[in-house]
N, C-alpha and C positions, 0 to 999 in steps of 0.2 A: 476145769472140773468136769467129770463125766459121772453119770449115775447108771447103774445096771439094776433094773427092778422088774417086777411083774408088769404086764402091759398096762394095767389100770394105774398103778403108781407111777410108771414111766410117763404116762400122759400128764399126770399132775405135776411132775417135776418139769416137764416141758412148758406147761402153762406158767410155771414160776420162773421161767427163763433159763433153765439149766439144760445142758445137753444130756439127754437121757436115751438109753437104749433098752427096749423091752426084751425080756427073756421069759418064756413060758415054762422052762424046765431048768434044772441044774446044769444039764449038758449045754443048753443054749447060753446060759450065763457064763459058764467056763469058756466056751468058744469065743464069746464076745470079749471077755476079759483078756484072753490071750491076744486077740486082735488089737485091743487098745494098748496093751503093754508093748507089743511089737511095733506098732505104729509110732509110739512116742507122742509127745505133744501135750500130755496131761500131767499136771502136778499131783492131782488127787483123783482117785476113782473110788466112788462109794458103791458098795454092792449090797443088795438086799440079802440079809442073813438067812432068810427063809429059802432062798435059792442056792446060796453058796456061803455056808457058815464060816468057812476058813479060806478066804480068797488068797491069802498069802501062800498057802500050801498048794492051791490049784495052779499057781504060776511060779512056783519056787524056782524051777529051772530057768525060766525066762528072766527072772529078776536078778540072777547072779550078776554081780558087777554093776548093777543099776541102783541109783538112789531114788529115782522117780519112775512111776508114780507111787505116791503113798496110797496104800489100800486101806479103806475104811469099811467096816461092816456096819450096816445100819439096820435097825429093826424093820421088818416088812409090815405092810398094812394087814395082811392076812393073820399074822401073829397077834397083832393088837386086837383084832376083832374076834378072835377065837377065845379070848379071855372073858370070863363072866363080868368083870368090872373094867370095861373099856376106859371109862373116865379115870379110874384109879391108875390104870396102866399108863395112860397118857400124862397124867399129873406126875407120876414117878419118873417117867422119861424126861419131862421138862426139868424136874428138880435135879436129876443127875446131870443133865446137860449144862444147865446154867447155874446150878448151885442153890436155888431157892424156888419155892412154889409161887405160881401166879394163879390168882383166882379171878375169873372173869364173871 
């Protein structure tokens, strides 16, 4: 698995043990995604939706005839913290992902 995210989030993913690639702009994210698809070796590539909302379209030509990697859009940290109710946003994200609320 690889993750393409803004530099701050990429660092967090690395600390969690994932292979993460920073991208400061949509152009950088697209270029990195193209490199990862062409190189092969990944079953899943998660992409920050704030950088590249539709990663499938960005590499549509390169993905022809390939089943892998699966491309997954993930919400970016910037998107989460621009909302007035960050806690509510994160709670809803967890609920949609695992199917129920967790209260800490």
